[in-house]
C-alpha positions, 0 to 999 in steps of 0.5 A: 712099360713093356710091350711083348708078346707071344703068339704060341707059335707052336700051335700054328702048325694045327691050323694047317688042317683047316678046311672050308665049305661050300654048297650042295643041293636040294630037298624037302624036309617036314617039320611039326614043333609039336610032334616032330623028333629030331631024331627022325629023318623028316621026309615025311609028315609022320616023321617030322622034325621037331627043330630048325636047328643048324646045317650041321645039326639034326634039326630041319635046317640040316636036311635043307642047308643047301636050299629045298622046301620046308613043309609045315605039317603042324607048327614052325616055332622060332624060339629066338633070333635066327639067321636064315642062311642057306646055300640056295633058295628055299621055300616054307610052305603048308601045302605040299604033295597035294596035302594042305595042312593050313588050320586057322582055328583057334584064332589066337593060337592057329593048329597047323601050317603056321609059323610064329617067333618068340615075341621080341625076336627076330628071323634074319634072311640071308639068302633067298626065302619064300613063304608059300601058302602057309600062315604067318602068326604074330604073338607080340609086338616086336615079331620081325623079319629082317632081309639083309644085303644080297637075299630076297624075301618073297611072299606069295599071294597065298599066305594068310596073316594073323595076330593074337593081339593088334600087332603083326609081323614087322618086315625090315629090308636093308640096302642091297635087299629086296622084299616082295610082298603079295599078301598080308597085313603088316604093322611096318615094311620099311628100310633102304632096300628094294620093297615091292607090295602088292595092292592087297597088302596092308601096312598100318599106318603108324608104322610107316616112318623108317625104323628096324620093325619097332617103335617106344615112347619116352617121357622123363617126367610122365613116364614110368619104366614099369609101363610098356612105352607102346603109346604116349599115355604109357611111355617109359621114363629112362633109356635103361639097357638092352636087358632093362626095363626101360626104353632100350630094352624094347628096341634093343634090335633097332627102332623108333624112339618117340620123345613125347615129354623129354627124354633126359640122359642123367648121366655117361650113357653108352647107346649099343643096340643091335640095329639102327635107332631113330630118335624123333619127336614127330611121330604117328601124326603127332608133333610133340615138339614144344621149344617154350620155355627157351630156358627149358623146351617143355617137350619133344627135347633131349637133353644132357646131364651137364657135362655128360657124355652120349656114346653112340656105339650103334646107328643113330639118326635124330629126327624132327626133335629138340636137342638142348645143351644144358650149362656145362658142355655136353658131348656126343662121341661117335665109337667105331662102327657106328654112324650118327645122322643129324637130320635138317629138321633137328632143333638145336637150343642151349641155355648158354653160349655153347651148344653141344659138340660131337667128336667122331672116332676113327672108324665112326661116321658123322653126317650132320644135316641140321642143328647148331653144334660147338665142334664136330671134330676126330678122326672118323668120317665127318660129312657136314650139310648146307644146313648145319651149323658149327660155331667157329667161336664156340669151338675156340672156347671148348679147344682152349678149356678142353685141358682143364675139363678133360686132362691127358692125365687125371690123378684118383685118391678116394681118401684125400681126392674131391670131384670137384678138383681138376685132376691134374696132381696127387694134391688135386686129385679126383675122388672117384671115377663116375664123377670124377675121372671120366668126366675128364677122360673122354679122349682117353689118357693116363690115370694116376693111382696116386691113393687108394682107388675103389670100384663098386658096381650096382644091380644084380650083378654088381658090375661097374661099366667104364664108359666107351672112350675116344682113345686108350686109357693107361691105370698107373702109380708111377708118374712123373718121377713118382712112385705111389705104389707103396701107398696106392691101389686099385680095387674092385670091391670082392664080389662085384665086377669091373666091366672094360669097354674099351682099350685100357692097360694096367701098368705099374699098379697094384690090385688088391682085393677082399676075400671075395674074389672081385671079377674083370671083364672084356667085353667084344671089341676091347682090348685089356693089357696087364704088363709084367710090373702090375701085382696082386695082393689078393685073387681076381677072376678075369673073363674075355668075351669073344671078340675081346683081347687080352694081353696078360704078362705071364706073371699076371697071369698065374694070379688070376683065374681066366675064362671066356671065349675071347683072345688071350695073349701072353707076353713074353721077352723077344716079340716086340715087332709082333704086337706091332704088327697085330694092332696095326692089321687091318682085318682079324678073323676069328672062327671057333669049332661049333660056333655058327658066330664068327668075328672080324675085327671083334664084330660079330657075324653069323656063318651059314655053317659052323666050323667042325672037326673031321679026322683031325682036320678043321673045316671052316665055311668058305663064303665067310672066309673069303668075303673077309679077306676080299672074295665077294660072293659073285667071286665064288663059283661052284661047278658041280660037273667037274666038282671045282670050286673057284674064288676070283677077285681083281688080285687072285684066282684060285681053283680048287677040285675035289680030291686033287692034290694041288689047286692053282693060284693065278694059274700056278700049281700050289701043292696041297697038304690035304685036298678038297672033299665032300662030305654030307653033300658039302665040299670043303676046301684046305684053310691054309693054302686059302689063306696063303693064296688071299694074302695071310702069311702062315705067321699071322695064322694062330690056333688055340687048342684050349678054345678051338679057336682058329685065329687069321690075320691079314 
């Protein structure tokens, strides 16, 4: 298989125009959701802004992006998840200039001086924020304020908390963050950060357990997904997805999953939420664990369909519950970037001689402080506590049987295969994917399409989502000296979509389709490769999500309709060394004009200001780029008197002065192709020179004019 790539080098010069933004001054803005208009100046209560917007937008935040005071003269409404990231300290108040705007009537919807958010949404605080002399109003069960590393949230003793129901705001204080709460009632105040509560503050007892701001109950036998999941009397039945009706639809931003009956994972499943999940069977003062009968514990238990896989793609803790291994070996996979924790009070049970096993992918972490497991292995970080048991004998059984259950190669033939086969040859092929191929491909490998192969989706979107695998998988119809392409093809049914969430390569394979166009979608963090040996007998649409990568031959591109905000890289002869360098990189940063979401190695981050284009120059926020390439926040300094920005770490000191034609790097003068400037009270620095100084070579700066995206690799 050829592995050759072109980075469209002719576009690289465009990135030399990129620049970066940092801090400025303090200000005041008025906001009124019902009466305001964003075209107003926001400087008086008669000309308030309507919405928050962004640092570069025409909403209220654009006025105080560098810190200041936001005056709620009527209502401040967060209609979706929002990240608060100003360049200075900010205060939100309803009492300003000698006028008190607070009106607590009616009780179910206070008239003015009130902050509220859409139920189920969260305000993420990434810079210092004070709530003062205002009404904090909760409309639902999942209203959350999250305080992140480095930020401090202060709620003064003049704040009034009100609620439309029995629930109040949840506050989550992450490690490195601080919350000082002097007044109010809250459903929960939790987290690993510093929490200071005044004696007058009330926190509901039920939510004192560590969680990310919410909880939900699950019971496979007695629950229904039409239930609200908020009590043991109304539990959800299944896990579902973040967009579904199951329990994860409630916990999509993180929280506590309470097993009041049984939690059953009915097929290979991937847990991927926005925040940490804790699964427990002891909550609200009630212990639901029942270990009888030993062959099938009655309640407080998590079990999986025999031989299935549970992939942990976001942080997960198992606490005070029963983990039950039933029949054929089940596997927990910890994906890159996720941490899986098993607390000491977890009870492991099995109706066989083996227990569940854990595989930790590279970049993942497992902290096993309790329970019994057949094996804990992988390339990621593994910590085994004294009270955890890993069975050496059971581990040997797993190793001995692994080639049969999870072959490096698996043949598939829909017409002649059988999922009872092991898939090690064309004559012993499996029939389908969910119950055939992917039960055997936990570790990745090669799928040989030796006959017909069909993908059919489900649900309203007709999607089939591949499971997240520990290592990449390759699909091919040429293997072991045999070429099956004349009688074999890979088909996604017309109108259906194959969703790829792991690294996948298609090589020496024939794609077929119906008259209706089929689709392939590559999700954030995954890489799809299609070589020049792949042929298409019909039309396909390819969507590359933001944070995903598609390496596609020119021949394949001519047959595909390609959309999406991800990175598209073209295979071309002569660039084999580049691809190796590209995937061996430690840090890849992607930023897009007008978007406040940027990516580091495929993981989304929120910027303090979206990149903008001015006079054919692209301007980028300095803090994010500096942090990504090794400059901590305390190494970024702004001297207003000399109009100079200084970026410092243990390896480099960069000094840039506004309008100067040069900067200094470790004391050496470096010419700039464009000087630093100030526009709209914001300071912009030239990104190419800064990136070079931080160790990013010109060959590793790529500009995609189609999507207005800059990619920087170090």
